[in-house]
VEXMILUM-574575 format. One record per residue (C-alpha): x negated, z negated, y negated; residue in one letter; residue number from 1. Coordinates in Angstrom, 3 decimals, m for minus. Each point is the difference from the previous one (the first is absolute). Layout:
// VEXMILUM-574575
selo px->X, pz->Z, py->Y, residuo->A, num->NUM
...
// end
This chain:
// VEXMILUM-574575
selo px->0.022, pz->m0.073, py->m0.066, residuo->X, num->1
selo px->m1.061, pz->0.832, py->m3.535, residuo->X, num->2
selo px->0.048, pz->m3.681, py->m1.095, residuo->X, num->3
selo px->m2.226, pz->m0.996, py->2.863, residuo->X, num->4
selo px->m2.537, pz->2.772, py->m0.977, residuo->X, num->5
selo px->0.085, pz->m1.072, py->m3.593, residuo->X, num->6
selo px->m0.764, pz->m3.641, py->1.246, residuo->X, num->7
selo px->m2.949, pz->1.232, py->1.862, residuo->X, num->8
selo px->m1.176, pz->1.999, py->m2.760, residuo->X, num->9
selo px->m0.053, pz->m3.096, py->m2.189, residuo->X, num->10
selo px->m1.716, pz->m2.027, py->2.929, residuo->X, num->11
selo px->m2.801, pz->2.595, py->0.343, residuo->X, num->12
selo px->m0.473, pz->0.302, py->m3.791, residuo->X, num->13
selo px->m0.199, pz->m3.689, py->m0.594, residuo->X, num->14
selo px->m2.357, pz->m0.647, py->2.885, residuo->X, num->15
selo px->m2.223, pz->3.091, py->m0.352, residuo->X, num->16
selo px->m3.627, pz->m0.310, py->m0.885, residuo->X, num->17
selo px->m0.658, pz->2.057, py->m3.013, residuo->X, num->18
selo px->m2.822, pz->0.680, py->m2.677, residuo->X, num->19
selo px->m0.645, pz->m2.748, py->m2.351, residuo->X, num->20
selo px->2.266, pz->0.110, py->m2.889, residuo->X, num->21
selo px->2.679, pz->2.101, py->1.576, residuo->X, num->22
selo px->3.514, pz->m1.311, py->m0.624, residuo->X, num->23
selo px->2.889, pz->m0.186, py->2.411, residuo->X, num->24
selo px->1.426, pz->3.052, py->m1.752, residuo->X, num->25
selo px->m3.242, pz->1.607, py->0.506, residuo->X, num->26
selo px->m0.047, pz->m0.598, py->3.647, residuo->X, num->27
selo px->3.737, pz->1.188, py->0.392, residuo->X, num->28
selo px->m1.052, pz->3.392, py->m1.592, residuo->X, num->29
selo px->m2.769, pz->0.217, py->2.108, residuo->X, num->30
selo px->1.829, pz->m0.744, py->3.130, residuo->X, num->31
selo px->2.669, pz->2.557, py->m0.877, residuo->X, num->32
selo px->m2.677, pz->2.825, py->m0.404, residuo->X, num->33
selo px->m1.391, pz->m0.989, py->3.430, residuo->X, num->34
selo px->3.365, pz->0.108, py->1.656, residuo->X, num->35
selo px->1.540, pz->3.080, py->m1.668, residuo->X, num->36
selo px->m1.227, pz->3.710, py->0.080, residuo->X, num->37
selo px->m0.713, pz->m0.369, py->m3.959, residuo->X, num->38
selo px->m3.247, pz->0.091, py->m1.677, residuo->X, num->39
selo px->0.582, pz->m2.812, py->m2.630, residuo->X, num->40
selo px->2.373, pz->m2.356, py->m1.637, residuo->X, num->41
selo px->0.953, pz->m1.742, py->m3.208, residuo->X, num->42
selo px->2.174, pz->m2.740, py->m0.931, residuo->X, num->43
selo px->1.328, pz->m0.180, py->m3.517, residuo->X, num->44
selo px->2.276, pz->m2.372, py->m1.992, residuo->X, num->45
selo px->3.016, pz->1.591, py->m1.773, residuo->X, num->46
selo px->2.084, pz->m0.774, py->m2.943, residuo->X, num->47
selo px->3.039, pz->1.541, py->m1.631, residuo->X, num->48
selo px->m2.270, pz->2.214, py->m2.095, residuo->X, num->49
selo px->m2.030, pz->1.348, py->2.770, residuo->X, num->50
selo px->m3.379, pz->m0.747, py->1.709, residuo->X, num->51
selo px->m0.785, pz->m3.671, py->m0.541, residuo->X, num->52
selo px->m3.726, pz->m0.038, py->1.271, residuo->X, num->53
selo px->m1.846, pz->0.692, py->3.105, residuo->X, num->54
selo px->m0.425, pz->m3.194, py->2.315, residuo->X, num->55
selo px->m2.133, pz->1.636, py->2.687, residuo->X, num->56
selo px->m1.386, pz->3.433, py->0.960, residuo->X, num->57
selo px->m1.917, pz->0.923, py->3.028, residuo->X, num->58
selo px->m2.431, pz->2.587, py->m1.535, residuo->X, num->59
selo px->m0.754, pz->2.240, py->m2.928, residuo->X, num->60
selo px->2.806, pz->2.694, py->0.782, residuo->X, num->61
selo px->2.646, pz->m3.112, py->0.260, residuo->X, num->62
selo px->m1.206, pz->m1.240, py->m3.197, residuo->X, num->63
selo px->0.210, pz->3.509, py->m1.646, residuo->X, num->64
selo px->3.694, pz->0.349, py->1.443, residuo->X, num->65
selo px->1.036, pz->m3.198, py->m1.554, residuo->X, num->66
selo px->m1.924, pz->0.545, py->m3.471, residuo->X, num->67
selo px->1.795, pz->3.464, py->m0.076, residuo->X, num->68
selo px->3.260, pz->m1.435, py->0.368, residuo->X, num->69
selo px->m0.726, pz->m2.845, py->m2.273, residuo->X, num->70
selo px->m1.327, pz->2.335, py->m2.780, residuo->X, num->71
selo px->2.590, pz->2.853, py->0.351, residuo->X, num->72
selo px->3.095, pz->m2.019, py->0.650, residuo->X, num->73
selo px->0.941, pz->2.146, py->3.080, residuo->X, num->74
selo px->m0.580, pz->0.416, py->3.598, residuo->X, num->75
selo px->1.339, pz->m1.152, py->3.389, residuo->X, num->76
selo px->m0.148, pz->m3.882, py->m0.865, residuo->X, num->77
selo px->1.810, pz->0.477, py->m3.189, residuo->X, num->78
selo px->2.935, pz->1.857, py->1.880, residuo->X, num->79
selo px->m0.186, pz->m2.368, py->2.730, residuo->X, num->80
selo px->0.467, pz->m3.083, py->m2.144, residuo->X, num->81
selo px->2.552, pz->1.507, py->m2.083, residuo->X, num->82
selo px->2.177, pz->1.254, py->3.014, residuo->X, num->83
selo px->m0.772, pz->m2.833, py->2.134, residuo->X, num->84
selo px->m0.884, pz->2.267, py->3.054, residuo->X, num->85
selo px->m3.020, pz->1.615, py->1.437, residuo->X, num->86
selo px->m1.485, pz->3.085, py->m1.336, residuo->X, num->87
selo px->m1.667, pz->2.273, py->2.444, residuo->X, num->88
selo px->m2.088, pz->3.037, py->m1.177, residuo->X, num->89
selo px->m1.619, pz->1.519, py->3.073, residuo->X, num->90
selo px->m1.493, pz->2.845, py->m2.004, residuo->X, num->91
selo px->m0.735, pz->m0.598, py->m3.636, residuo->X, num->92
selo px->m1.310, pz->3.518, py->m0.575, residuo->X, num->93
selo px->3.215, pz->1.518, py->1.322, residuo->X, num->94
selo px->2.691, pz->m2.308, py->m1.677, residuo->X, num->95
selo px->m1.513, pz->m2.491, py->m2.381, residuo->X, num->96
selo px->m1.140, pz->2.209, py->m2.828, residuo->X, num->97
selo px->3.658, pz->0.657, py->m0.792, residuo->X, num->98
selo px->0.898, pz->m3.641, py->0.216, residuo->X, num->99
selo px->m3.111, pz->m1.775, py->m1.721, residuo->X, num->100
selo px->m2.196, pz->2.758, py->m1.380, residuo->X, num->101
selo px->m2.538, pz->m2.284, py->m1.639, residuo->X, num->102
selo px->m0.179, pz->m2.352, py->2.845, residuo->X, num->103
selo px->m0.053, pz->2.625, py->2.752, residuo->X, num->104
selo px->m2.774, pz->1.942, py->m1.927, residuo->X, num->105
selo px->m2.420, pz->m3.085, py->m0.267, residuo->X, num->106
selo px->0.842, pz->m1.081, py->3.487, residuo->X, num->107
selo px->m0.819, pz->3.233, py->1.765, residuo->X, num->108
selo px->m3.268, pz->0.144, py->m2.240, residuo->X, num->109
selo px->m0.854, pz->m3.429, py->1.579, residuo->X, num->110
selo px->0.464, pz->1.248, py->3.549, residuo->X, num->111
selo px->3.534, pz->m1.565, py->0.507, residuo->X, num->112
selo px->2.038, pz->2.664, py->2.093, residuo->X, num->113
selo px->3.043, pz->m2.412, py->0.742, residuo->X, num->114
selo px->1.455, pz->m3.178, py->m1.406, residuo->X, num->115
selo px->2.682, pz->m2.372, py->1.153, residuo->X, num->116
selo px->1.435, pz->m2.935, py->m2.004, residuo->X, num->117
selo px->2.134, pz->m2.888, py->1.254, residuo->X, num->118
selo px->1.679, pz->m2.534, py->m2.260, residuo->X, num->119
selo px->m0.648, pz->m3.707, py->0.366, residuo->X, num->120
selo px->3.439, pz->m1.445, py->m0.362, residuo->X, num->121
selo px->2.319, pz->m2.762, py->1.118, residuo->X, num->122
selo px->3.501, pz->1.074, py->m0.523, residuo->X, num->123
selo px->0.440, pz->1.170, py->m3.595, residuo->X, num->124
selo px->m3.265, pz->m1.778, py->m0.973, residuo->X, num->125
selo px->m3.102, pz->2.384, py->m0.131, residuo->X, num->126
selo px->m3.450, pz->m1.158, py->m0.513, residuo->X, num->127
selo px->m2.456, pz->2.896, py->0.479, residuo->X, num->128
selo px->m0.950, pz->2.823, py->2.237, residuo->X, num->129
selo px->m2.056, pz->0.567, py->3.035, residuo->X, num->130
selo px->m1.517, pz->3.684, py->m0.170, residuo->X, num->131
selo px->m1.841, pz->1.892, py->2.483, residuo->X, num->132
selo px->m1.946, pz->3.237, py->m0.165, residuo->X, num->133
selo px->m1.304, pz->2.561, py->2.458, residuo->X, num->134
selo px->m2.993, pz->2.476, py->m0.764, residuo->X, num->135
selo px->1.748, pz->2.622, py->2.267, residuo->X, num->136
selo px->3.627, pz->1.009, py->m0.096, residuo->X, num->137
selo px->2.525, pz->m1.409, py->2.363, residuo->X, num->138
selo px->3.121, pz->m2.176, py->0.349, residuo->X, num->139
selo px->0.262, pz->m3.481, py->1.679, residuo->X, num->140
selo px->1.659, pz->0.210, py->3.398, residuo->X, num->141
selo px->2.998, pz->m2.288, py->0.602, residuo->X, num->142
selo px->m1.858, pz->m2.806, py->1.711, residuo->X, num->143
selo px->m2.693, pz->0.322, py->m2.785, residuo->X, num->144
selo px->2.613, pz->m0.128, py->m2.879, residuo->X, num->145
selo px->1.432, pz->m3.061, py->1.812, residuo->X, num->146
selo px->m3.373, pz->m1.651, py->m0.042, residuo->X, num->147
selo px->m0.673, pz->0.968, py->m3.745, residuo->X, num->148
selo px->3.373, pz->m1.721, py->m0.774, residuo->X, num->149
selo px->m1.127, pz->m3.140, py->1.780, residuo->X, num->150
selo px->m3.098, pz->0.020, py->m1.789, residuo->X, num->151
selo px->1.961, pz->0.172, py->m3.269, residuo->X, num->152
selo px->2.267, pz->m2.904, py->1.271, residuo->X, num->153
selo px->m3.100, pz->m2.034, py->0.824, residuo->X, num->154
selo px->m1.497, pz->0.786, py->m3.456, residuo->X, num->155
selo px->3.051, pz->m1.216, py->m1.683, residuo->X, num->156
selo px->m0.148, pz->m3.287, py->1.865, residuo->X, num->157
selo px->m3.504, pz->m0.588, py->m1.023, residuo->X, num->158
selo px->0.724, pz->0.722, py->m3.507, residuo->X, num->159
selo px->2.857, pz->m2.410, py->m0.008, residuo->X, num->160
selo px->m1.994, pz->m2.739, py->1.833, residuo->X, num->161
selo px->m2.865, pz->0.267, py->m2.379, residuo->X, num->162
selo px->2.270, pz->m0.858, py->m2.905, residuo->X, num->163
selo px->1.746, pz->m2.618, py->2.057, residuo->X, num->164
selo px->m3.043, pz->m2.038, py->m0.015, residuo->X, num->165
selo px->m0.854, pz->0.590, py->m3.754, residuo->X, num->166
selo px->1.137, pz->m2.196, py->m2.784, residuo->X, num->167
selo px->3.266, pz->1.159, py->m1.925, residuo->X, num->168
selo px->m0.876, pz->2.331, py->m2.762, residuo->X, num->169
selo px->m3.329, pz->1.003, py->1.347, residuo->X, num->170
selo px->m1.089, pz->3.037, py->2.537, residuo->X, num->171
selo px->m2.106, pz->m0.545, py->2.951, residuo->X, num->172
selo px->m3.536, pz->1.068, py->m0.758, residuo->X, num->173
selo px->0.168, pz->2.802, py->2.448, residuo->X, num->174
selo px->2.786, pz->1.496, py->m2.200, residuo->X, num->175
selo px->m0.957, pz->m1.110, py->m3.467, residuo->X, num->176
selo px->m2.723, pz->2.583, py->m0.707, residuo->X, num->177
selo px->2.577, pz->2.989, py->0.613, residuo->X, num->178
selo px->2.551, pz->m1.823, py->m2.251, residuo->X, num->179
selo px->m2.748, pz->m0.708, py->m2.593, residuo->X, num->180
selo px->m0.448, pz->3.898, py->m0.347, residuo->X, num->181
selo px->3.711, pz->0.618, py->m0.329, residuo->X, num->182
selo px->m0.127, pz->m2.599, py->m2.942, residuo->X, num->183
selo px->m2.737, pz->1.880, py->m1.682, residuo->X, num->184
selo px->1.763, pz->3.090, py->0.311, residuo->X, num->185
selo px->3.236, pz->m1.467, py->m1.523, residuo->X, num->186
selo px->m2.324, pz->m1.453, py->m2.972, residuo->X, num->187
selo px->m1.674, pz->3.247, py->m0.524, residuo->X, num->188
selo px->3.287, pz->1.841, py->m0.177, residuo->X, num->189
selo px->1.169, pz->m2.608, py->m2.604, residuo->X, num->190
selo px->m3.107, pz->0.639, py->m2.135, residuo->X, num->191
selo px->0.441, pz->3.919, py->0.245, residuo->X, num->192
selo px->3.657, pz->m0.310, py->m1.282, residuo->X, num->193
selo px->m1.471, pz->m1.404, py->m3.259, residuo->X, num->194
selo px->m3.069, pz->2.417, py->m0.128, residuo->X, num->195
selo px->2.048, pz->3.202, py->0.745, residuo->X, num->196
selo px->3.366, pz->m1.071, py->m1.621, residuo->X, num->197
selo px->1.797, pz->0.794, py->3.314, residuo->X, num->198
selo px->2.227, pz->m1.874, py->2.268, residuo->X, num->199
selo px->m0.971, pz->m1.715, py->3.234, residuo->X, num->200
selo px->0.626, pz->2.931, py->2.185, residuo->X, num->201
selo px->m1.914, pz->2.521, py->m1.957, residuo->X, num->202
selo px->m2.903, pz->m2.618, py->m0.435, residuo->X, num->203
selo px->m0.167, pz->m0.198, py->3.808, residuo->X, num->204
selo px->0.079, pz->3.721, py->0.453, residuo->X, num->205
selo px->m2.965, pz->0.306, py->m2.590, residuo->X, num->206
selo px->m1.957, pz->m2.539, py->1.860, residuo->X, num->207
selo px->0.580, pz->1.691, py->3.250, residuo->X, num->208
selo px->m0.741, pz->3.462, py->m1.269, residuo->X, num->209
selo px->m3.296, pz->m1.086, py->m1.588, residuo->X, num->210
selo px->m0.989, pz->m1.874, py->3.342, residuo->X, num->211
selo px->0.899, pz->3.192, py->1.952, residuo->X, num->212
selo px->m1.964, pz->2.364, py->m2.446, residuo->X, num->213
selo px->m3.015, pz->m2.332, py->0.263, residuo->X, num->214
selo px->0.177, pz->m0.496, py->3.680, residuo->X, num->215
selo px->0.018, pz->m3.880, py->m0.739, residuo->X, num->216
selo px->2.039, pz->m2.687, py->1.974, residuo->X, num->217
selo px->3.017, pz->m0.855, py->m2.335, residuo->X, num->218
selo px->m1.103, pz->m3.814, py->0.083, residuo->X, num->219
selo px->m3.572, pz->0.839, py->m1.156, residuo->X, num->220
selo px->1.224, pz->1.892, py->m2.832, residuo->X, num->221
selo px->2.626, pz->m2.724, py->m0.904, residuo->X, num->222
selo px->m2.847, pz->m2.599, py->m0.076, residuo->X, num->223
selo px->m1.768, pz->2.105, py->m2.689, residuo->X, num->224
selo px->3.249, pz->0.246, py->m2.074, residuo->X, num->225
selo px->0.495, pz->m3.691, py->0.226, residuo->X, num->226
selo px->m3.687, pz->m0.554, py->m0.969, residuo->X, num->227
selo px->0.516, pz->2.611, py->m2.772, residuo->X, num->228
selo px->m2.719, pz->2.214, py->1.371, residuo->X, num->229
selo px->2.439, pz->2.810, py->0.122, residuo->X, num->230
selo px->2.896, pz->0.561, py->m2.306, residuo->X, num->231
selo px->2.935, pz->2.330, py->m0.435, residuo->X, num->232
selo px->0.302, pz->0.165, py->m3.720, residuo->X, num->233
selo px->1.693, pz->3.177, py->m0.859, residuo->X, num->234
selo px->m2.907, pz->1.372, py->m2.179, residuo->X, num->235
selo px->m2.191, pz->m0.305, py->3.061, residuo->X, num->236
selo px->2.297, pz->1.340, py->2.516, residuo->X, num->237
selo px->2.300, pz->2.467, py->m1.500, residuo->X, num->238
selo px->1.560, pz->0.979, py->3.303, residuo->X, num->239
// end
């Protein structure tokens, strides 16, 4: 039964030996890649405004996958979180360009040929997304899809348990860094509204556009905006 398998995944992740500094979320992502026919995995927190920061990623391509979705505000994890159901793209080159032109283009350049996103949710409450990528095209078979769903359920339990043992009003250290990045992006967006005399939505689009144009992670650019190393004053950035 799926519930028993989720339980076994959690037992294996919590008792597994791992590299120093690896969190339980890191271990779950690593275990999922070892168990499924995928090349890498990433876990992101999500908010009502989109990607809320990467909690874990197994390799450079997985980091790129999450950075692209965070920077562009489009991609499998955005749709999976919004719709509350998995998004399965077995051939990004064939079908991804029309759906997410920016994400698909960047992902293909990074060697990502297929992407699968599974929302972390309990009822109507959605917490984040577990993403997988493959460096070759191909879908997940029925049993593989069921196992991916079980890993997503296990990831949901881990995130909830981490918060359960954390003081009210705070985030567990394994989640805090991702959330901090979201706060920096929000703060930078607010500063851009003043500098460029635009609304919040337009300010976020300006931030994302510049990050994409300069091939920079959105959080890194946001840090520079907050530190006033980069500005969006109209005379400096007429666009």
